[in-house]
N, C-alpha and C positions, 0 to 999 in steps of 0.2 A: 504494500500500500504506500503510495507516494503522498508526501505531505503537501498541503495547499501552499502555493507560493504567496508570500505576504510582502507588503511594502509599508514603510512608515512614512506618513505624510503629516507634517505639523504635529509630531509626537503622537500620532494616532495610527494604530496598525490596521491595515485593510487587506482583505483577500484580493489578490489581483483579479481573480475570476468574477468578483463582485463589481469591478469597475466597468464602465462602458468600454466598448471596443475602441472608441476614439481615445479615451484616457489610457487604455492599455498600450495603444500605439505611441502615445506621448511618453509613457514610462519607458518603453523600449528605446525610443529615440534619445531620451535623456541618457540612458545607459550607453548607447553608441557614442554620443557626443563626449561623454566623460572619458571613454576609452580613447577616442581620437585626441582629446586634449592631452591625455597622459602620454600618448605616442609622440605628439608634437612637442611636448615639454622635454621628452628625452632627446629628440632631435635638436632642439634648441641647446640643450646642455652639451651635446656632442659638438655642435657647430661652434659653441663658445670656446671649447678646448682647442679646436682647430684655429679659430680666429686668434686666440692668445698665442699659439705657436707661430703663426705668421707675423703677428705684431712683434714678438720677441726676435724673430729672424730679421725683420726690418730694422729694429733698434740696433741689433748687433752689426748689421751691414753698414750702417751709417755712423757707427761709433768711431770717433777719431782714432787714428793709428797710435797716437801717443798713449791713450788710455790702455790699449792692448799691450803696448810695450811696458808700461808701468805695471800692469797686472802680471806680465811674464817675469819681470824683475822681482816682484814680491814673491811669486811662486818659486823662483830659484833660490832666494835667500833663505 
C-alpha cells in the first residue's frame, strides 16, 4: 500500500490528490523550477571558479617583471 502524497502549504498539510488538477500542475511546476534553479546555481558556482582562474591569469600576465624578480629573490634567500 502506497502512502498518499502530501504537500505543506502555509503550514497546513494537504493531500495532493485533494487539490484541483490545475493546482497539482502548479505544484509540479514549482518543483521543476526549484530543480532548475538548483542546477543553474551550480553552474553559476562553477563559472565563478573559472572566471576567478582567468582573472588570476590576467593579473599574473600583467604583473611587472620587477615584482616577479623580487619574488624569485625572496624564494632563493
